[in-house]
C-alpha positions in Angstrom: 0.0 0.1 -0.1 2.7 2.4 0.7 4.2 1.9 -2.7 1.3 2.3 -4.4 0.4 5.7 -2.5 3.8 6.8 -3.4 2.7 6.4 -6.9 -0.4 8.1 -6.7 1.6 11.0 -5.6 4.0 10.8 -8.1 3.9 13.8 -10.9 5.9 14.2 -14.1 6.9 17.6 -13.5 8.6 16.2 -10.1 11.4 15.2 -12.6 12.3 19.1 -12.5 13.5 18.5 -9.1 16.0 16.0 -9.8 19.6 17.4 -9.4 21.0 16.2 -12.5 24.6 17.2 -11.4 24.2 14.1 -9.1 24.4 12.1 -12.5 28.1 13.2 -13.4 30.6 11.0 -12.0 28.8 7.4 -12.4 30.6 6.8 -15.7 33.6 4.9 -13.9 31.8 3.0 -11.4 29.4 1.9 -14.5 32.5 0.9 -16.6 34.0 -1.3 -14.1 30.5 -2.7 -13.2 30.4 -3.6 -17.0 33.7 -5.1 -17.4 33.0 -7.2 -14.3 30.0 -8.4 -16.2 31.8 -9.3 -19.2 33.9 -11.8 -17.3 30.6 -13.7 -16.2 28.1 -12.9 -19.0 28.7 -14.3 -22.7 28.7 -11.3 -25.3 27.4 -11.4 -28.6 30.0 -11.0 -31.4 28.4 -7.5 -32.7 28.8 -6.1 -28.8 32.6 -7.6 -29.2 33.2 -5.3 -31.9 32.0 -2.1 -30.4 33.8 -2.7 -27.2 36.9 -3.6 -29.0 36.7 -0.4 -31.1 35.4 1.1 -27.9 39.0 0.3 -26.2 41.1 1.0 -29.0 39.6 4.7 -28.9 40.2 5.0 -25.7 43.8 4.3 -25.9 44.3 6.7 -28.6 42.5 9.7 -26.8 44.7 9.0 -23.5 47.7 8.7 -25.3 46.9 12.3 -27.2 46.0 13.7 -24.0 49.1 12.8 -22.3 51.1 14.2 -25.5 49.1 17.8 -25.3 49.4 17.9 -21.7 51.7 20.9 -20.6 52.7 19.2 -17.0 52.2 16.0 -15.6 49.9 16.9 -12.8 47.7 18.4 -15.7 46.6 14.6 -16.0 46.9 13.4 -12.3 44.2 10.6 -12.9 46.5 8.6 -15.4 47.1 6.2 -12.8 43.2 5.6 -12.3 42.6 5.9 -15.9 45.3 3.4 -16.9 43.6 0.8 -14.0 40.3 1.2 -15.6 41.4 0.5 -19.3 43.8 -2.6 -18.3 40.6 -3.7 -16.6 38.4 -3.3 -19.5 41.1 -4.7 -21.7 41.6 -8.0 -19.5 37.8 -8.3 -19.2 37.8 -8.0 -23.1 40.3 -10.8 -23.4 38.2 -13.2 -21.1 34.8 -12.5 -23.3 36.2 -12.9 -26.4 38.3 -15.9 -25.1 34.9 -17.6 -24.3 33.6 -16.6 -27.7 36.6 -18.2 -29.7 36.4 -21.2 -27.4 32.7 -21.8 -27.7 32.0 -20.6 -31.4 35.9 -20.7 -33.1 34.8 -24.0 -35.1 32.0 -21.9 -37.3 34.7 -20.2 -39.0 37.0 -16.9 -38.5 34.2 -14.5 -38.5 32.2 -16.1 -35.4 34.1 -13.9 -32.9 33.5 -10.9 -34.4 34.6 -8.8 -37.4 37.5 -6.6 -35.8 39.1 -10.2 -34.5 38.7 -11.6 -37.9 40.4 -8.3 -39.7 43.4 -8.6 -37.4 43.3 -12.2 -37.9 43.4 -12.1 -41.4 43.8 -8.6 -43.1 46.4 -7.1 -40.3 48.7 -10.4 -40.6 48.0 -11.8 -44.1 45.8 -15.0 -43.0 49.4 -16.3 -41.7 49.1 -17.6 -38.1 52.9 -18.1 -38.4 53.4 -14.2 -39.4 50.6 -13.5 -36.8 52.5 -15.0 -34.0 55.9 -13.3 -34.7 54.0 -10.1 -34.9 52.0 -10.7 -31.9 55.5 -12.0 -29.9 57.1 -8.6 -31.3 54.6 -6.1 -29.9 54.9 -8.1 -26.6 58.7 -7.6 -26.5 58.4 -4.0 -27.6 55.6 -3.2 -25.4 57.2 -5.5 -22.0 61.0 -5.2 -22.5 61.4 -1.5 -24.1 58.6 0.6 -23.1 57.0 -0.7 -19.6 60.4 -1.4 -18.1 62.0 1.8 -19.4 58.7 4.0 -17.7 58.5 1.6 -14.8 62.2 2.4 -14.0 61.7 6.0 -14.6 58.6 5.6 -12.3 60.3 4.4 -9.6 63.3 7.0 -9.7 61.0 10.0 -10.1 59.3 9.2 -7.3 62.1 8.1 -5.1 63.6 11.7 -5.9 60.3 13.5 -5.6 59.8 12.1 -2.1 63.2 12.6 -0.8 62.9 16.5 -2.2 59.9 17.2 -0.4 61.8 18.8 2.7 63.8 20.9 0.6 60.8 22.0 -1.6 58.8 22.6 1.6 61.5 24.7 3.2 62.0 27.0 -0.2 58.5 27.7 0.0 58.8 28.8 3.7 61.9 31.1 2.6 59.5 32.6 -0.1 56.8 33.2 2.3 59.2 34.6 5.1 60.7 37.0 2.5 57.3 38.2 1.0 57.9 36.6 -2.2 54.6 35.1 -1.9 51.4 35.2 0.2 49.9 32.8 1.9 46.9 31.7 -0.4 50.1 31.3 -2.8 52.4 29.2 -0.6 49.1 27.0 0.4 49.0 26.4 -3.2 52.9 25.3 -3.8 52.5 23.3 -0.9 49.6 21.3 -2.6 51.4 21.2 -5.9 54.6 19.3 -3.9 52.0 17.0 -1.9 49.9 16.6 -5.3 53.3 15.6 -7.2 54.6 12.9 -4.6 51.3 11.3 -4.8 51.1 11.6 -8.5 54.7 9.9 -9.1 54.2 7.2 -6.5 50.8 6.1 -8.0 52.5 6.2 -11.1 55.3 3.8 -10.0 52.3 1.2 -9.1 50.4 1.9 -12.0 53.7 1.1 -14.2 53.1 -2.7 -12.5 49.5 -2.8 -14.4 51.1 -2.5 -18.0 53.9 -5.2 -16.9 51.5 -7.8 -15.7 49.1 -7.0 -18.7 52.1 -7.8 -21.1 52.4 -11.0 -19.1 49.0 -11.7 -19.2 48.9 -11.1 -22.7 51.3 -14.3 -23.2 49.6 -16.6 -20.9 46.2 -15.7 -22.5 47.9 -16.3 -26.0 49.0 -19.7 -25.0 46.3 -21.3 -23.2 43.9 -20.1 -26.0 45.9 -21.9 -28.9 46.1 -25.1 -26.6 42.3 -24.9 -25.2 40.9 -23.9 -29.1 43.3 -26.8 -30.3 42.0 -29.4 -28.1 38.6 -28.4 -27.9 38.6 -28.2 -31.8 40.0 -31.7 -32.5 38.2 -33.5 -29.2 34.6 -31.9 -29.3 34.0 -30.4 -32.7 36.0 -33.3 -34.9 37.9 -31.1 -36.8 41.7 -32.2 -38.0 45.0 -31.3 -36.5 45.4 -28.9 -39.4 42.1 -26.9 -39.7 41.7 -26.6 -35.3 45.3 -25.4 -35.2 44.6 -22.9 -38.0 41.1 -22.0 -37.2 42.1 -21.3 -33.6 45.3 -20.2 -33.9 44.1 -17.3 -36.3 41.3 -15.9 -33.9 43.3 -16.1 -30.9 46.5 -14.3 -32.5 44.0 -11.7 -33.9 42.3 -11.7 -30.5 45.9 -10.9 -29.2 46.7 -8.2 -31.4 43.5 -6.4 -30.5 44.0 -6.2 -27.4 48.0 -5.4 -27.5 47.7 -2.4 -29.6 45.5 -0.6 -27.2 47.8 -2.0 -24.6 51.0 -0.3 -26.4 49.2 2.8 -26.8 48.5 3.0 -23.1 52.0 2.1 -22.2 53.6 4.7 -24.3 51.0 7.2 -23.0 52.8 6.3 -19.6 56.1 6.7 -20.7 55.5 10.4 -22.1 53.8 11.2 -18.8 56.5 10.0 -16.4 59.4 11.3 -18.9 57.7 15.0 -19.2 59.4 17.7 -17.4 56.7 19.4 -14.8 57.0 22.7 -16.7 54.4 24.6 -18.4 55.7 23.8 -22.1 53.8 22.0 -24.8 55.7 18.9 -26.1 55.6 19.8 -29.4 56.8 22.9 -29.0 59.6 22.0 -26.5 61.0 19.2 -28.9 61.0 21.4 -32.1 62.7 24.4 -30.0 65.5 22.1 -28.4 65.9 19.7 -31.3 65.8 22.0 -34.5 66.9 25.5 -32.8 70.9 25.0 -34.2 70.8 25.2 -38.0 74.7 23.4 -37.9 73.0 20.1 -36.6 70.6 19.9 -39.7 73.3 20.9 -42.0 76.0 17.9 -40.9 72.6 15.8 -40.8 72.1 16.8 -44.6 75.9 16.3 -45.4 75.8 12.6 -43.8 72.8 11.6 -45.7 74.1 13.1 -48.7 77.3 11.0 -48.7 75.4 8.0 -47.8 73.0 8.6 -51.0 75.6 8.5 -53.7 77.4 5.6 -52.2 76.9 2.7 -55.1 73.9 0.3 -53.9 72.3 2.3 -51.4 68.6 3.4 -52.0 69.6 6.9 -53.8 66.0 8.4 -53.9 65.2 8.0 -49.8 68.8 9.2 -48.7 68.9 12.0 -51.2 65.4 13.6 -50.3 65.8 13.6 -46.8 69.3 15.0 -47.6 67.7 17.5 -49.3 64.8 18.2 -46.6 67.5 18.4 -43.7 69.5 21.0 -46.1 66.7 23.2 -46.5 65.6 22.7 -42.7 69.0 24.2 -42.0 69.2 27.0 -44.5 65.7 28.1 -43.5 66.9 27.9 -39.9 69.7 29.8 -40.4 68.0 32.7 -42.2 65.0 33.1 -39.2 68.0 33.5 -36.7 69.8 35.8 -38.6 66.9 38.0 -39.3 66.1 38.0 -35.4 69.8 38.7 -34.7 69.6 41.7 -37.5 66.6 43.1 -35.7 67.9 43.2 -32.1 71.4 44.9 -34.0 69.0 47.2 -35.9 67.0 48.5 -32.6 70.4 48.6 -30.7 71.6 50.8 -33.3 68.7 53.1 -33.5 68.8 53.5 -29.9 72.3 54.6 -29.6 71.9 56.9 -32.8 68.9 58.4 -31.9 69.1 62.1 -32.4 69.9 64.3 -29.4 67.6 67.1 -28.6 69.2 70.5 -28.3 70.5 71.1 -24.9 68.4 72.9 -22.6 69.6 75.5 -20.3 70.1 73.9 -16.5 67.1 74.2 -13.7 66.1 73.1 -10.2 64.7 70.3 -12.4 68.1 68.8 -13.3 69.0 68.9 -9.2 67.9 65.1 -8.8 67.3 64.0 -4.8 69.1 61.1 -3.6 66.6 57.9 -3.8 65.4 56.9 -0.4 65.9 53.3 -1.8 68.4 52.7 -4.6 69.3 49.2 -6.4 71.9 49.5 -9.0 72.8 46.2 -10.8 75.7 45.3 -13.1 74.9 44.8 -16.7 74.4 40.8 -16.5 71.7 41.0 -14.0 69.6 43.5 -16.2 67.5 40.2 -17.1 66.4 40.0 -13.5 65.1 43.1 -13.8 63.7 43.4 -17.1 60.1 42.0 -17.6 60.5 41.1 -21.2 63.3 38.8 -20.4 61.6 37.1 -17.7 63.0 39.1 -14.6 61.1 38.5 -11.4 62.8 40.8 -9.5 60.5 43.6 -10.0 57.5 41.3 -8.8 59.6 39.9 -5.6 60.5 43.8 -4.7 56.7 44.4 -5.0 56.5 41.2 -2.3 58.7 42.7 -0.2 57.4 46.3 0.0 54.0 45.1 0.8 54.9 42.7 3.3 57.3 44.6 5.4 54.9 47.5 4.9 52.1 45.4 6.6 54.7 44.4 9.4 56.3 47.8 10.2 53.0 49.8 10.1 53.5 52.2 7.3 54.1 52.5 3.5 57.6 51.3 2.4 59.0 53.9 -0.5 59.6 53.0 -3.9 63.0 51.2 -5.2 64.5 53.1 -7.4 66.3 50.5 -9.8 69.2 51.6 -12.4 72.0 49.6 -14.0 75.6 50.7 -13.4 78.5 50.2 -15.6 81.3 50.8 -12.8 79.8 47.6 -10.9 80.7 44.3 -11.4 78.7 42.5 -14.5 77.1 40.3 -11.7 77.2 42.9 -8.6 74.4 44.6 -7.5 74.4 47.6 -4.9 71.6 48.4 -2.2 71.8 52.2 -0.9 69.7 54.1 1.5 69.5 58.0 0.9 72.6 57.5 -1.4 74.4 55.4 1.0 76.0 51.9 0.3 74.3 49.6 3.1 74.7 46.0 1.1 76.2 44.8 -2.2 77.2 41.4 -3.4 77.4 39.2 -6.4 74.6 37.4 -8.0 74.3 34.7 -11.0 70.8 35.6 -12.8 71.6 31.9 -14.5 72.5 29.8 -11.5 70.9 29.0 -7.8 72.0 29.6 -4.4 72.1 26.4 -2.4 72.4 27.6 1.1 73.2 25.5 3.9 70.8 25.8 6.7 73.6 24.4 9.3 72.4 20.7 8.7 73.0 19.2 5.4 73.6 15.3 4.0 76.6 15.5 1.7 78.3 18.2 -0.3 77.2 19.4 -3.8 79.1 20.7 -6.4 79.1 24.3 -7.0 80.9 27.8 -6.4 81.4 28.5 -2.7 79.8 31.9 -1.4 77.8 33.0 1.3 74.3 34.5 1.7 74.5 37.9 1.6 71.3 38.4 3.8 72.6 36.2 7.0 75.9 35.4 6.0 75.3 31.7 5.8 77.6 29.5 4.2 76.0 28.8 0.2 77.0 27.5 -3.3 76.1 28.9 -6.4 75.1 25.4 -8.6 73.2 25.0 -11.8 69.4 24.6 -12.2 70.2 20.8 -13.1 71.2 20.4 -9.6 68.6 22.0 -7.8 66.3 18.8 -6.7 69.4 17.0 -5.8 70.2 20.2 -3.8 67.3 20.0 -1.8 67.4 16.0 -1.3 70.7 16.9 0.7 69.3 19.2 3.0 70.0 22.6 1.0 67.4 25.3 0.7 67.7 26.2 -2.9 66.6 29.5 -4.3 67.1 31.7 -7.4 69.5 34.9 -7.7 66.1 37.1 -7.9 65.4 35.4 -4.1 68.9 36.1 -3.2 68.7 39.9 -3.7 64.9 40.7 -2.8 65.7 38.7 1.0 69.0 40.8 0.8 66.8 43.7 0.4 63.9 42.9 3.0 66.7 42.2 5.5 68.3 45.7 5.4 65.1 47.5 5.4 64.1 45.6 8.5 67.3 46.7 10.0 67.1 50.3 8.9 63.1 50.9 8.9 63.8 54.2 10.9 65.4 55.5 8.2 62.7 55.3 5.9 60.3 57.0 8.1 60.1 60.8 7.6 57.9 63.5 8.0 55.5 62.7 5.0 55.1 59.3 6.0 54.3 60.3 9.5 51.6 63.1 8.4 50.2 60.3 6.2 49.7 57.8 9.0 48.3 60.9 10.9 45.9 61.5 8.5 44.8 58.0 8.0 44.1 57.8 11.9 42.2 61.0 11.7 39.4 59.5 9.4 38.5 57.4 12.3 39.6 59.2 15.2 39.6 62.8 14.4 39.4 64.6 18.1 42.6 62.4 18.9 44.9 63.6 16.1 43.7 66.9 16.4 44.7 67.0 20.4 48.4 66.0 19.4 49.4 68.2 16.7 49.8 71.3 17.3 48.4 71.2 20.7 50.5 68.9 22.6 53.7 68.6 20.5 54.8 69.6 17.3 55.4 67.2 14.3 59.1 66.4 14.5 58.7 65.2 18.1 55.9 62.5 16.6 58.6 61.6 14.2 61.5 61.0 16.6 59.3 58.9 18.9 58.3 56.7 16.2 61.8 56.9 14.8 63.0 55.4 18.1 60.7 52.6 17.9 61.6 51.2 14.5 65.1 51.8 15.8 64.7 49.5 18.7 62.8 46.7 16.6 58.9 47.9 17.7 56.1 48.1 14.7 54.4 51.1 14.5 51.2 49.3 13.3 49.0 50.5 16.5 49.2 54.2 15.4 46.3 54.9 18.1 47.9 53.4 21.0 51.0 55.5 20.4 49.0 58.5 19.6 46.9 58.0 22.6 50.2 57.8 24.8 52.0 61.0 23.5 48.5 63.0 24.0 48.7 61.5 27.8 52.4 62.1 28.3 53.2 65.1 26.0 52.1 67.7 28.7 54.5 66.3 31.1 57.6 65.7 28.9 58.9 66.8 25.4 61.5 64.7 25.8 61.3 62.1 22.7 63.3 59.1 25.0 60.5 59.3 27.8 58.0 59.6 25.2 59.0 56.6 23.7 59.7 54.5 26.6 55.9 55.5 27.8 55.0 54.1 24.2 56.9 50.9 24.7 55.0 50.4 27.9 51.7 51.1 26.4 52.9 48.5 23.3 54.0 46.1 25.6 51.4 42.9 24.6 52.4 43.6 21.2 56.3 43.6 22.1 56.3 40.3 23.8 53.5 38.7 21.8 56.1 38.7 19.2 59.1 37.4 21.3 57.1 34.5 22.9 53.6 34.3 20.9 50.8 33.0 23.1 53.2 31.6 25.7 52.6 32.5 29.6 55.9 32.2 30.0 58.4 34.4 29.7 62.2 33.2 29.9 64.7 36.2 30.5 68.1 36.9 31.3 68.7 39.7 34.0 71.5 41.6 35.7 72.6 41.0 39.3 72.0 43.7 41.6 75.3 44.7 42.4 75.8 45.2 38.5 73.0 46.9 38.1 73.9 49.4 40.7 77.4 50.1 39.2 75.7 50.8 35.5 73.1 53.1 37.5 76.2 54.8 38.5 77.9 55.0 35.1 75.1 56.1 33.4 74.5 58.8 35.3 78.0 60.0 35.5 78.1 59.7 31.7 74.8 61.7 31.1 72.7 58.5 30.9 74.6 57.9 26.9 75.9 54.8 27.7 79.8 56.0 27.1 80.6 55.9 31.2 80.7 52.4 31.4 84.1 51.3 32.2 85.5 49.6 28.9 86.9 46.6 30.7 83.7 46.1 32.3 81.8 47.0 29.1 83.8 43.9 27.5 82.9 41.5 30.1 79.2 42.4 30.3 79.2 42.0 26.4 80.8 38.9 26.9 78.6 37.6 29.3 75.4 38.6 27.7 76.7 37.1 24.3 77.5 33.8 25.8 73.6 33.8 27.7 72.1 35.0 24.4 73.5 32.1 22.6 72.7 29.5 24.9 69.0 30.6 24.5 69.1 30.4 21.0 70.4 26.8 21.0 67.4 25.8 23.1 65.0 27.3 20.5 64.2 30.0 23.1 64.4 34.0 22.6 67.0 35.9 24.3 65.5 38.6 26.4 67.4 40.9 28.6 65.3 42.0 31.5 66.2 45.3 33.5 65.1 48.5 35.3 63.7 51.3 33.1 66.6 53.5 33.5 69.0 51.1 31.7 66.7 50.0 29.2 67.8 52.3 26.7 71.4 52.8 27.0 71.7 48.9 27.4 69.4 48.5 24.1 72.0 50.6 22.1 74.7 48.9 24.1 73.9 45.7 22.6 72.1 46.4 19.3 75.3 45.8 17.1 77.2 43.5 19.2 74.8 41.1 19.8 71.6 41.7 17.4 69.5 38.8 18.7 69.4 40.1 22.1 66.2 42.1 23.2 66.3 44.7 26.1 63.0 45.1 27.9 62.2 46.8 31.3 60.2 45.5 34.0 57.4 47.8 33.4 57.0 46.1 30.1 56.2 42.9 31.2 52.3 42.5 30.7 50.7 41.5 33.7 49.3 38.1 32.7 52.7 37.0 31.7 55.2 35.2 34.2 58.6 35.9 34.1 61.3 32.8 34.7 64.8 33.8 35.1 66.9 31.4 32.8 70.6 33.2 33.5 71.9 36.1 35.7 75.0 38.3 34.2 77.4 39.2 36.9 77.0 36.5 40.2 
């Protein structure tokens, strides 16, 4: 009754509510179920013909997709397709074997026209010729194509898995340098994982093809022997008739199966031998094989000599000699035309008529660049977009990342070439003063030793200009090998961008001027107009605000929280106009942000302290020297620096930040004292520790 009630309430228009998207994706399960059905149920010859034709068409489509795919990962479903196609082919072998053994005595057409065509037309009706052709196809498929592709899959899978840690480190390095954002890093990590999964799957999928080739040989022998016995014993055929009929049908059946098997094996070999780059295979082969006209000219000369030797097929050799010679001449003309066009452009640029010199004016006096980057002539491809230079995009990423971290807009980087520099040299300047320079090679990559590697690699020894780590310049072909050994491999554009990022971070205070501070206040005034009006000019001048913000940046404190800074300046500005006093007050208001950048969300703050006696001595020295830090006795300063450096190194070894906790009076002077001597040591005052954080003293200097 429930069924009848349901049928009564059914209406044809209810079909509109069906989500047809749920129907998608059922093709593969149906194909697998149909293949299993072929193993159990008998099939008529007409349906066998259709399925054999579909199998050949599927193999051709898979082969063409493998040829025209730009990257192996673009055809990541290939292992699954290979498994399904192999299952379909083996199921067809079982179905065709059943038909051949049951109805083979009725003649060559008993198993369908496809098997008959392959058994009579393709091999000429001779089972001896068919057997030889079938064995040759098996040898080509099993010994040459499948064995080579399987070996490449195995090696690729092993090296891809070994290179994963190095690739992950390279992604993290690009992310930390601001060259990529979180979404790009996530996409690149997904590509690395997908690549490892793909080559691992291909390593296993190659075993399908190998097993299929072995199964083809066994099925052939079983069918010939079984057909001979059935024909003689069951259908009373003569020995000759049984051997001829069942052998032709079996070989035709085997050839029908081996042709798509060979196509899929070739497709698998093409996939695993492709480089993981965005380039069409045809374009890559044409560009790399026919680029040099000298190769075609030499080949034409050799073919010409072979063509005029008596007894040789003159027409064939001379025809191809003529084709190679014509190709060499055409390639030479194309290369020469490209070179002439480039020389003409260069000549026109050098001989352009110069305009009449104008009178000098103030516009001819150019101010120094806030941030300047000068490159040698061999590094011009790094900054030229037309030559594939990536440095401009990397620098833009560095500026964006630092602007977000520091809290103000990093000025644009003025890039120019300088013939006075070495060919591979670059120079970074701030306000016209050189702060860093080094040599890079745009056609090589830098393998940086992060501290622990598992072997040496051939290359030119050097140092990472940003952090001074040991490194080597290597060729691009050694990149994956270096990553498997634990090196962090970056290209030359990343080296320059990382060096620039490090210098800008260390000298951020010099990048912040009156214009930048005024822009910050203008942005704040859009949301908090009264707050900004109460600061300038009622409380203090713009110059004092600039000095306070520069002091904060000088001590490694970002100015992102400009609202809290301005509130503190408004509150304390009526009490003091001293920038150092105001800086200390701002640090106290920003204490949670300062400590969070040091220890994150941890509730425990590991610190290094000074003994009470040492603090007392330093207090007296600072007061005698006017609080500038120059009154420390040289011997005491040397011992203090040595002890603090040792304590900071111990903290770094255990993976914890090096923090010196002292009184508010000493904090500013000690911060300047250790800034260059011990770069990794941060100095905090007792007032800068948030109430919710617990202090843990790891060492005390002076005891």
